[in-house]
Backbone as CSV, one residue per row, in Angstrom:
resi,resn,N_x,N_y,N_z,CA_x,CA_y,CA_z,C_x,C_y,C_z
1,MET,8.868,4.734,6.314,9.214,3.241,5.729,8.228,2.844,6.534
2,ASN,7.491,1.681,5.784,6.966,0.464,6.138,7.863,-0.340,6.469
3,ASN,7.362,-1.747,6.914,8.398,-2.812,7.408,8.738,-3.861,6.366
4,THR,8.241,-3.576,5.222,8.928,-4.212,4.180,10.207,-3.489,3.866
5,ALA,9.626,-1.939,3.611,10.861,-0.908,3.013,12.100,-1.677,4.149
6,LEU,11.879,-1.202,5.418,13.233,-1.256,6.281,13.711,-2.757,6.222
7,LEU,13.048,-3.775,5.808,13.349,-5.361,5.825,14.339,-4.887,4.371
8,ASN,13.752,-4.476,3.452,14.562,-4.537,2.137,15.933,-3.653,2.150
9,LEU,15.879,-2.256,2.979,17.070,-1.785,3.469,18.259,-2.747,4.451
10,ALA,17.741,-3.507,5.576,18.469,-3.932,6.217,18.867,-5.294,5.332
11,ALA,18.469,-6.092,4.383,18.940,-7.061,3.480,19.877,-6.338,2.844
12,ASP,19.519,-5.489,1.997,20.805,-4.548,0.872,21.811,-4.535,1.843
13,LEU,21.854,-3.812,2.917,23.012,-3.651,3.582,23.757,-4.794,4.130
14,ALA,22.763,-5.936,4.637,23.430,-6.952,4.948,24.303,-7.730,3.702
15,GLN,24.303,-7.553,2.415,24.321,-8.406,1.288,25.688,-7.368,1.066
16,GLN,25.546,-6.373,1.236,26.897,-5.210,1.172,28.059,-5.682,1.776
17,ALA,27.710,-5.597,2.894,28.720,-5.812,4.256,28.931,-6.897,3.962
18,GLY,28.185,-8.165,3.785,28.761,-9.552,3.464,30.079,-9.533,2.233
19,ALA,29.996,-9.078,1.248,30.863,-8.626,0.235,32.234,-8.322,0.625
20,VAL,32.065,-7.356,1.636,33.201,-6.363,2.149,34.118,-7.655,2.722
21,ILE,33.228,-8.369,3.802,33.665,-9.434,4.383,34.525,-10.434,3.712
22,LEU,33.726,-10.819,2.705,34.439,-11.816,2.058,35.854,-11.519,1.173
23,ALA,35.606,-9.947,0.491,37.029,-9.644,-0.021,38.224,-9.506,1.192
24,VAL,37.398,-8.882,2.331,38.798,-8.977,3.104,39.542,-10.316,3.615
25,ARG,38.040,-11.459,3.366,39.142,-12.877,3.772,40.004,-13.240,2.726
26,ALA,39.521,-12.661,1.612,40.272,-13.362,0.271,41.540,-12.561,0.266
27,ARG,42.155,-11.545,0.689,43.470,-10.646,0.565,44.184,-11.100,1.987
28,GLY,43.324,-11.599,2.712,44.387,-11.832,4.092,43.886,-10.459,5.525
29,PHE,44.293,-11.116,6.677,43.804,-9.576,7.755,44.580,-10.279,8.831
30,GLU,44.364,-9.336,9.619,45.314,-9.631,11.135,43.643,-9.823,12.325
31,THR,44.454,-10.401,12.983,43.274,-10.623,14.042,43.559,-9.884,15.428
32,LEU,42.900,-8.952,15.754,43.657,-8.482,16.974,42.283,-8.565,18.058
33,ARG,42.812,-8.028,19.463,41.956,-8.551,20.674,41.058,-6.982,21.389
34,LYS,39.879,-7.110,21.446,39.506,-5.915,21.951,39.607,-6.058,23.486
35,THR,39.111,-5.307,24.304,39.204,-5.302,25.976,38.648,-6.343,26.111
36,ASP,37.771,-6.837,25.949,37.018,-8.609,26.714,37.572,-9.421,26.160
37,ARG,39.031,-9.359,25.480,39.779,-10.101,24.714,39.057,-10.889,23.593
38,SER,37.745,-10.967,23.373,37.321,-11.478,22.091,37.943,-10.818,20.835
39,PRO,37.683,-11.650,19.965,38.776,-11.216,18.527,37.828,-9.833,17.678
40,VAL,38.417,-9.102,16.886,38.264,-8.529,15.980,39.441,-8.169,14.614
41,THR,38.569,-7.989,13.640,39.600,-7.997,12.545,39.003,-6.799,11.458
42,GLU,39.695,-6.317,10.721,39.536,-5.139,9.818,37.775,-5.573,9.027
43,ALA,37.610,-6.695,8.585,36.372,-7.043,8.353,35.166,-6.727,9.142
44,ASP,35.315,-6.568,10.306,34.017,-6.354,11.049,34.092,-4.909,10.980
45,HIS,35.096,-3.895,11.332,35.222,-2.693,11.214,34.566,-2.240,9.594
46,ALA,35.306,-2.676,8.695,34.629,-2.407,7.259,33.240,-2.412,7.037
47,ALA,32.678,-3.600,7.609,31.461,-4.042,7.421,30.628,-3.195,8.453
48,GLU,30.664,-2.912,9.239,30.015,-1.788,10.305,30.115,-0.681,9.508
49,ALA,31.219,0.167,8.979,31.422,1.127,8.050,29.881,1.631,7.566
50,ILE,29.671,0.237,6.370,28.905,0.342,5.339,27.438,0.227,6.050
51,ILE,27.011,-0.716,6.908,25.827,-0.533,7.668,25.154,0.876,8.271
52,LEU,26.152,1.270,8.946,26.197,2.157,10.145,25.790,3.580,8.481
53,ALA,26.369,3.743,7.693,26.392,4.777,6.707,25.297,4.577,5.639
54,GLY,24.570,3.218,5.671,23.508,3.223,4.981,22.090,3.009,5.568
55,LEU,22.049,2.858,7.260,21.137,2.861,7.697,20.865,4.542,8.016
56,ARG,21.806,5.189,8.723,21.954,6.517,8.930,21.477,7.625,7.721
57,ALA,21.566,7.347,6.559,21.717,7.890,5.844,19.808,7.645,5.202
58,ALA,19.286,6.353,5.452,18.073,6.294,4.784,16.893,6.306,6.255
59,THR,17.603,5.804,7.538,16.220,6.308,8.550,17.297,7.051,9.449
60,PRO,17.391,8.225,9.616,18.142,9.222,10.108,17.157,9.402,11.688
61,HIS,16.103,8.994,11.432,15.453,9.258,13.131,15.522,8.177,13.627
62,ILE,16.037,6.889,13.279,16.429,5.611,14.305,17.578,5.502,14.605
63,PRO,17.772,5.633,16.056,19.337,5.260,16.367,19.842,3.858,16.075
64,VAL,20.953,3.908,15.752,21.769,2.755,15.717,22.543,2.308,16.915
65,VAL,22.273,1.212,17.050,23.108,0.844,18.454,24.283,-0.338,17.684
66,ALA,25.630,-0.237,17.670,26.225,-1.256,16.858,27.311,-1.918,17.634
67,GLU,27.852,-2.999,17.643,28.831,-3.541,17.889,30.359,-2.630,18.381
68,GLU,30.958,-2.579,17.818,31.965,-2.078,17.222,32.382,-0.131,17.773
69,GLU,31.232,0.582,17.388,30.855,1.306,18.099,30.795,1.711,19.261
70,ILE,29.840,0.516,20.147,29.930,0.356,21.374,31.672,0.102,21.884
71,GLU,32.006,-0.760,21.330,33.419,-1.012,21.944,34.338,0.295,21.953
72,ALA,34.535,1.108,20.931,34.953,2.499,20.845,34.444,3.263,21.800
73,GLY,33.599,3.277,22.460,33.032,4.070,23.331,31.605,4.909,23.355
74,HIS,31.177,4.848,22.150,30.000,5.200,21.757,28.650,4.843,22.639
75,ARG,27.919,5.636,23.605,27.232,5.134,24.296,25.599,5.606,24.110
76,PRO,25.086,5.095,23.061,23.720,5.641,22.532,22.541,5.133,23.669
77,HIS,21.370,5.945,23.859,20.595,5.460,24.754,19.413,4.454,23.700
78,ALA,19.003,3.568,24.572,17.909,2.860,23.702,16.548,3.572,23.952
79,THR,16.100,4.140,22.605,14.769,4.497,22.683,13.565,3.914,22.141
80,GLY,12.286,4.457,22.024,11.212,3.186,21.697,11.483,2.182,20.339
81,GLU,12.356,3.025,19.356,12.714,2.305,18.392,14.431,2.441,17.960
82,TYR,15.338,1.450,17.583,16.587,1.665,17.326,17.391,0.039,16.808
83,TRP,17.771,0.393,15.644,18.448,-0.502,14.809,19.629,-1.412,15.993
84,LEU,19.640,-2.590,15.774,21.149,-3.280,16.811,21.941,-4.011,15.686
85,VAL,22.811,-3.275,15.378,24.141,-4.252,14.357,24.961,-4.979,14.807
86,ASP,25.404,-6.221,14.781,26.532,-7.172,14.519,27.133,-6.887,13.122
87,PRO,28.000,-6.246,12.882,28.600,-6.368,11.624,29.487,-8.064,11.230
88,LEU,29.740,-8.637,12.102,30.759,-9.676,11.912,30.137,-10.779,13.097
89,ASP,29.167,-11.116,13.057,28.545,-12.495,14.218,29.386,-13.662,13.711
90,GLY,30.167,-13.976,14.721,31.235,-14.903,14.646,32.454,-14.889,14.065
91,THR,32.672,-13.805,14.703,34.043,-13.313,14.137,35.446,-14.625,14.248
92,ARG,35.053,-15.461,15.988,36.290,-16.359,15.884,35.896,-17.138,14.727
93,GLU,34.944,-17.856,14.392,34.722,-18.714,13.061,35.479,-17.828,11.901
94,PHE,35.305,-16.785,11.715,35.586,-16.017,10.408,37.543,-16.218,10.318
95,ALA,37.998,-15.634,11.770,39.282,-15.861,11.935,40.090,-17.247,11.832
96,ALA,39.158,-18.195,12.418,40.058,-19.783,11.940,39.767,-20.232,10.668
97,GLY,39.169,-19.369,9.741,38.736,-20.167,8.312,37.856,-20.771,7.929
98,ARG,36.757,-20.702,9.522,35.613,-21.441,9.087,34.341,-20.447,8.095
99,ASP,33.204,-21.050,7.961,32.196,-20.356,7.182,31.135,-19.883,8.207
100,GLU,30.906,-20.136,9.223,29.752,-19.795,10.090,30.033,-18.648,10.961
101,PHE,29.666,-17.369,10.054,29.537,-16.015,10.352,28.673,-15.454,10.004
102,THR,27.880,-14.349,10.549,26.981,-13.964,9.799,27.103,-12.225,9.942
103,VAL,26.257,-11.308,8.931,26.200,-9.979,9.495,24.554,-10.079,9.612
104,ASN,24.284,-9.291,11.041,22.958,-9.266,11.632,22.478,-7.716,11.917
105,ILE,21.067,-7.667,11.362,20.668,-6.325,11.343,19.722,-6.277,11.631
106,GLY,19.101,-6.037,13.018,17.949,-5.943,13.695,17.151,-4.863,13.839
107,LEU,15.898,-4.643,13.883,15.325,-3.390,14.621,14.432,-3.988,15.537
108,VAL,14.673,-3.080,16.680,13.623,-3.458,17.981,12.808,-2.057,18.049
109,ARG,11.648,-2.668,18.583,10.432,-1.508,18.828,9.861,-2.024,20.167
110,ASP,9.832,-0.608,21.092,9.349,-0.774,22.341,10.057,-2.189,23.153
111,GLY,11.025,-2.883,23.139,11.641,-3.521,23.566,11.494,-5.112,23.004
112,ALA,11.109,-5.153,21.923,10.930,-6.500,21.504,11.535,-6.354,19.714
113,ALA,11.962,-7.510,19.468,13.009,-7.948,18.212,11.662,-8.025,16.978
114,VAL,11.425,-6.915,16.149,10.350,-7.102,15.497,10.579,-7.313,14.104
115,LEU,12.326,-7.162,13.426,12.719,-7.320,12.414,14.096,-7.547,12.018
116,GLY,14.469,-8.211,11.030,15.483,-8.593,11.064,16.287,-9.141,9.369
117,ALA,17.405,-8.892,9.371,18.015,-9.355,8.027,19.491,-10.013,8.630
118,VAL,19.750,-11.299,8.362,20.752,-12.018,8.579,21.376,-12.930,7.204
119,GLY,22.513,-12.011,7.186,23.448,-12.517,6.115,24.198,-13.706,6.392
120,VAL,24.784,-14.352,5.572,25.314,-15.905,6.013,26.465,-15.871,4.415
121,PRO,27.443,-14.361,4.414,28.096,-14.479,3.302,28.835,-15.618,2.667
122,ALA,29.329,-16.331,3.031,30.190,-17.589,3.016,29.281,-18.742,2.388
123,TYR,28.073,-18.757,2.536,27.021,-19.632,1.800,26.534,-18.850,0.650
124,GLY,26.724,-17.908,0.678,25.408,-16.917,-0.364,24.252,-16.876,0.101
125,GLU,24.002,-17.070,1.528,22.512,-17.050,1.886,22.179,-15.732,2.561
126,LEU,20.794,-15.009,2.396,20.426,-13.556,3.452,18.951,-14.603,3.881
127,PHE,18.797,-14.101,4.894,17.362,-14.598,5.829,16.757,-13.244,6.055
128,GLY,15.680,-12.875,5.953,14.843,-11.624,6.451,13.596,-12.082,6.851
129,GLY,13.020,-11.215,7.965,11.389,-11.500,8.388,11.242,-9.995,9.447
130,PHE,10.077,-10.394,9.323,9.558,-9.122,10.477,8.239,-9.851,10.934
131,THR,7.928,-9.333,12.367,6.653,-10.101,13.614,5.766,-8.991,13.164
132,GLY,4.583,-9.502,13.738,3.286,-8.854,13.808,2.227,-9.368,12.364
133,PRO,1.041,-8.667,12.503,-0.304,-9.138,11.540,0.284,-9.397,10.613
134,ASP,1.121,-9.033,9.544,1.747,-9.230,8.343,3.019,-10.027,7.929
135,ALA,3.238,-10.723,9.344,4.388,-11.531,9.570,4.926,-12.211,8.214
136,CYS,6.010,-12.094,8.349,6.694,-12.937,7.022,7.799,-13.184,7.309
137,ALA,8.567,-14.248,6.906,10.163,-14.841,6.941,10.431,-15.549,5.616
138,TRP,11.806,-15.540,5.431,11.801,-15.879,4.073,13.628,-16.084,3.922
139,LYS,14.270,-16.958,2.952,15.432,-17.027,3.016,15.758,-16.678,1.145
140,SER,16.724,-16.430,0.605,17.294,-16.670,-0.269,18.675,-16.977,-1.038
141,THR,19.020,-17.269,-1.838,20.085,-17.592,-2.243,20.284,-17.034,-3.422
142,GLY,19.577,-15.802,-4.010,20.051,-15.611,-5.260,18.799,-14.496,-5.197
143,ALA,18.391,-14.059,-6.592,17.300,-13.184,-6.554,15.962,-13.609,-5.939
144,ALA,15.588,-14.743,-5.786,14.438,-15.387,-5.707,14.063,-15.174,-4.008
145,ARG,12.990,-14.902,-3.163,12.969,-15.336,-1.785,12.104,-16.032,-1.550
146,THR,12.529,-17.202,-0.899,11.731,-18.438,-0.600,11.188,-18.077,0.637
147,PRO,9.719,-18.145,1.190,8.872,-18.162,2.359,9.808,-19.667,3.220
148,ILE,10.071,-19.421,4.520,10.850,-20.366,5.817,9.381,-20.216,6.805
149,ARG,9.809,-21.577,7.013,8.592,-22.109,8.358,9.732,-22.974,9.450
150,ALA,9.995,-22.656,10.758,10.356,-23.396,11.717,9.360,-24.506,11.553
151,ARG,9.791,-25.715,12.078,9.328,-27.265,12.069,9.000,-27.450,13.515
152,ALA,7.907,-28.811,13.335,7.576,-29.216,14.599,8.503,-30.363,14.568
153,THR,8.891,-30.940,15.864,10.108,-31.591,16.397,9.872,-32.997,15.784
154,PRO,10.160,-33.538,14.861,10.085,-34.973,13.963,10.352,-35.798,15.333
155,ALA,9.487,-37.053,14.450,9.260,-38.197,15.642,10.450,-38.694,15.526
156,ALA,11.735,-38.664,14.834,12.698,-39.240,15.168,13.604,-38.742,16.169
157,GLY,13.441,-37.390,16.841,13.924,-36.541,18.146,14.423,-35.532,17.614
158,LEU,14.783,-34.653,18.549,15.164,-33.515,18.549,16.712,-33.168,17.826
159,HIS,16.815,-32.675,16.595,17.915,-31.846,15.943,18.386,-30.416,16.767
160,VAL,19.325,-30.792,18.152,19.774,-29.811,18.664,21.111,-29.263,18.119
161,LEU,20.972,-27.756,17.940,21.610,-27.059,17.509,22.884,-26.317,18.485
162,ALA,24.049,-26.420,18.827,24.615,-26.018,20.014,25.982,-25.193,19.485
163,SER,26.128,-24.257,20.577,27.612,-23.466,20.141,28.951,-24.493,20.201
164,ARG,29.509,-23.941,18.750,31.115,-24.727,18.566,31.752,-24.602,19.831
165,HIS,32.084,-23.427,20.458,32.779,-22.606,21.347,32.302,-23.861,22.928
166,TYR,30.960,-24.149,23.148,30.441,-24.838,24.174,30.768,-26.411,24.099
167,ALA,31.217,-26.956,22.908,31.079,-28.420,22.743,31.680,-28.930,23.949
168,GLY,31.023,-29.736,24.796,30.770,-30.537,25.966,30.955,-29.666,27.030
169,ASP,30.208,-28.715,26.889,29.502,-28.173,28.363,28.583,-28.928,28.902
170,HIS,28.885,-29.104,30.206,27.841,-29.850,30.942,26.243,-29.583,31.129
171,ARG,26.308,-28.039,31.435,25.325,-27.625,31.275,24.154,-28.053,30.021
172,LEU,24.676,-28.177,29.020,23.933,-28.494,27.419,23.108,-30.167,28.035
173,ASP,24.361,-31.342,28.534,23.841,-32.304,29.008,23.140,-32.383,29.863
174,GLU,22.786,-31.406,31.011,21.772,-31.380,31.916,20.896,-30.976,31.247
175,PHE,20.871,-29.972,30.693,19.365,-29.192,30.156,19.201,-30.482,29.246
176,LEU,19.551,-31.259,28.547,18.761,-32.239,27.351,18.589,-33.668,28.052
177,GLN,18.937,-33.702,29.672,18.460,-34.891,30.097,16.680,-34.975,29.959
178,GLY,16.148,-36.285,29.475,15.126,-36.406,29.692,14.329,-35.659,28.315
179,ARG,14.925,-35.540,27.426,14.815,-35.289,26.100,15.101,-35.977,24.869
180,HIS,14.222,-36.443,24.015,14.770,-37.318,22.887,15.531,-36.503,21.885
181,VAL,16.763,-36.575,21.987,17.496,-36.144,21.011,18.004,-37.196,20.115
182,ALA,17.916,-36.889,18.646,18.390,-37.797,17.332,19.486,-37.112,16.944
183,GLU,20.054,-35.767,17.383,21.421,-35.257,16.847,21.663,-34.335,17.482
184,ILE,23.384,-33.935,17.457,23.823,-32.854,18.353,24.687,-31.845,16.973
185,SER,24.467,-31.110,16.704,25.307,-30.218,16.082,25.904,-28.759,16.534
186,ASN,27.313,-29.093,16.744,28.017,-27.628,17.464,28.520,-26.601,15.845
187,ILE,27.544,-25.625,15.898,28.131,-24.507,14.913,28.583,-22.847,15.371
188,GLY,28.923,-22.081,14.516,29.133,-20.925,15.072,28.212,-19.927,14.856
189,SER,28.014,-18.913,15.587,26.899,-17.594,15.237,25.575,-17.473,15.253
190,ALA,25.120,-16.555,14.718,23.866,-16.719,14.597,23.276,-17.546,13.724
191,LEU,23.908,-18.019,13.027,23.342,-19.423,11.889,22.814,-20.418,12.549
192,LYS,23.014,-20.693,13.474,22.003,-21.760,14.590,20.298,-21.022,14.712
193,ILE,20.135,-19.820,15.016,18.775,-19.072,14.935,18.295,-19.350,13.787
194,VAL,19.023,-18.867,12.652,17.803,-19.170,11.721,17.781,-20.597,10.746
195,ARG,18.880,-21.245,11.237,18.391,-22.462,10.527,17.375,-23.200,11.424
196,LEU,17.220,-23.023,12.582,16.005,-22.921,13.052,14.737,-22.634,12.701
197,ALA,14.996,-21.215,12.149,13.833,-20.661,11.267,13.493,-21.159,9.966
198,GLU,14.234,-21.961,9.391,14.005,-22.549,8.237,14.117,-23.712,8.095
199,GLY,13.325,-24.327,9.178,13.395,-25.790,9.984,14.336,-26.739,9.606
200,ALA,15.741,-26.451,9.743,16.762,-27.483,9.878,17.450,-27.705,11.074
201,GLY,16.446,-27.447,12.228,16.764,-28.123,13.699,15.807,-27.914,14.800
202,ASP,15.995,-27.838,15.626,14.287,-27.799,16.908,14.711,-27.176,18.056
203,LEU,16.089,-27.297,18.262,16.247,-26.638,19.555,17.858,-25.841,19.803
204,TYR,17.916,-24.837,20.374,19.078,-24.138,20.786,19.298,-23.509,21.950
205,PRO,19.759,-24.487,23.034,20.033,-23.683,24.186,21.073,-22.692,24.190
206,ARG,21.509,-21.431,24.796,22.345,-21.132,24.693,22.666,-20.257,26.283
207,PHE,23.729,-20.752,26.777,24.059,-20.600,28.504,25.148,-19.299,28.242
208,GLY,26.216,-19.134,27.317,27.281,-18.352,27.579,26.732,-17.102,27.215
209,ARG,27.351,-16.120,27.373,27.348,-14.628,27.180,27.038,-14.284,25.691
210,THR,25.642,-13.753,25.786,25.500,-12.986,24.375,25.473,-11.317,24.213
211,MET,25.187,-10.944,23.380,24.578,-9.550,23.312,23.490,-9.322,22.566
212,GLU,22.353,-8.190,22.771,21.506,-7.669,22.007,21.691,-7.714,20.568
213,TRP,22.814,-7.513,20.351,23.127,-6.867,18.651,23.349,-8.518,18.367
214,ASP,23.530,-9.428,18.875,23.762,-11.102,18.568,22.596,-11.421,18.098
215,THR,21.633,-11.084,18.880,20.197,-11.890,18.976,19.121,-11.115,18.084
216,ALA,18.875,-10.100,17.894,17.762,-9.399,17.720,17.368,-9.425,16.454
217,ALA,18.306,-9.401,15.253,18.014,-9.624,14.165,17.843,-11.429,13.527
218,PRO,18.251,-12.157,14.202,17.804,-13.398,14.016,16.570,-13.649,14.897
219,GLN,16.444,-13.292,15.839,15.183,-13.239,16.907,13.906,-12.928,16.104
220,ALA,14.084,-12.082,15.264,12.709,-11.612,14.491,12.174,-12.505,13.544
221,ILE,13.565,-13.367,12.866,13.119,-14.006,11.936,12.511,-15.159,12.438
222,LEU,13.112,-15.898,13.633,12.704,-17.227,13.950,11.193,-16.927,14.452
223,GLU,10.883,-16.013,15.309,9.551,-15.655,15.752,8.800,-15.414,14.272
224,ALA,9.016,-14.538,13.560,8.248,-14.695,12.374,7.899,-15.839,11.488
225,ALA,9.063,-16.883,11.521,8.630,-18.161,10.971,7.657,-19.151,12.163
226,GLY,7.603,-18.792,12.918,6.703,-19.483,14.030,7.507,-19.950,15.010
227,GLY,8.947,-19.526,15.416,9.422,-20.497,16.657,9.750,-19.320,17.670
228,THR,10.596,-19.570,18.498,10.407,-18.895,19.730,11.923,-18.654,20.617
229,LEU,12.424,-17.438,20.767,13.393,-17.219,21.433,13.218,-16.659,22.928
230,CYS,13.644,-17.610,24.249,12.790,-17.249,25.493,13.914,-17.359,26.399
231,THR,13.774,-16.369,27.532,14.757,-16.886,28.626,14.541,-18.508,29.225
232,MET,15.611,-18.535,29.919,15.145,-19.662,30.518,13.951,-20.009,31.596
233,ALA,13.281,-19.037,31.757,12.176,-18.658,32.903,11.011,-18.790,31.901
234,GLY,11.249,-18.786,30.447,10.240,-18.780,29.184,9.271,-17.710,29.061
235,ASP,10.236,-16.500,29.185,9.688,-15.101,28.636,10.315,-14.686,27.675
236,THR,9.841,-14.100,26.677,10.583,-13.273,25.212,11.443,-12.473,25.599
237,LEU,12.626,-12.998,24.890,13.747,-12.284,25.185,13.657,-10.954,24.814
238,ARG,13.893,-9.664,25.927,13.505,-8.420,25.387,14.746,-7.486,25.295
239,TYR,14.960,-6.353,24.820,15.536,-5.446,24.483,15.441,-3.994,25.055
240,GLY,16.940,-3.393,25.201,17.055,-2.050,25.604,17.295,-2.164,27.351
241,LYS,18.142,-3.292,27.613,18.934,-3.651,28.897,20.237,-2.431,29.141
242,PRO,19.847,-2.174,30.178,21.434,-1.388,30.527,22.974,-1.457,29.677
243,ASP,23.170,-2.703,29.740,24.377,-3.258,29.861,24.420,-3.366,28.407
244,TRP,23.544,-4.103,27.563,23.050,-4.655,26.241,23.111,-6.030,26.739
245,ALA,23.734,-6.579,27.614,24.062,-8.138,27.630,22.367,-8.899,27.867
246,ASN,22.457,-10.085,27.154,21.159,-11.038,27.466,21.738,-12.143,28.263
247,PRO,20.208,-12.715,29.088,20.580,-13.294,30.396,20.651,-15.097,29.314
248,PRO,20.904,-16.055,29.618,21.066,-17.393,28.957,19.286,-17.703,28.474
249,PHE,19.312,-18.110,27.222,18.132,-18.315,26.500,17.752,-19.379,25.789
250,VAL,16.864,-19.866,25.088,16.511,-21.112,24.315,15.534,-20.704,23.096
251,CYS,16.014,-21.124,22.220,15.231,-21.393,20.602,14.604,-22.665,20.457
252,THR,13.628,-22.439,20.014,13.068,-23.615,19.595,11.908,-23.328,18.270
253,GLY,11.726,-24.423,17.695,10.846,-24.268,16.645,9.395,-24.131,16.802
254,LEU,8.600,-24.777,16.200,7.023,-24.544,16.575,7.066,-25.726,17.478
255,PRO,5.737,-25.339,18.480,5.386,-25.857,19.667,4.888,-27.710,19.053
């Protein structure tokens, strides 16, 4: 399967998973706690089951690393190529009744996030993209896919996207000192990264803990759209870390 076929697969599964998540929300659900005290719901597990079945049927040669399987004790090894799946990124937002949650399906090759689909079920949005010489990045709100592009910072100043649960974090204030900031918006999940990819923001610094499955899909889309996702030292975020945990990072639009 070439990149276009792989992206179509991921996009279709993200949409299927999103439909299940919305169905669970409509009928009601219980929020439980994982061992790290983060929330999990029936929707997380149902969405992951759909994605894993689809990926393993269509690409049996590509291993899958998925958040809830990891929590259950499944410990796959990172190889040269593997899928990274977060079936419901922003479970806290979902459990609180907010709409800022996503479905993330990313593909890693040789330590780099190269392809991703990010569904935003509550908004009826789907983002996709892959990097490389034939890079593409798009957004759909129906059948049509519209190309997207990150933007250069407008003269009015930076629109900063920040994590909802780190609102008021002194580290953000310190990071923004000396920068021309026009607006700060606090929202949840990987939605912040794909908003940068479509040119709806300029900067997203992340200081709190994230995992590889949180970032692989949106990073591929952002980079395909001309933006960057780098560590605080300026290095492109890489994958295949022993504990799957990311360091702090910063996302930007066009230089």
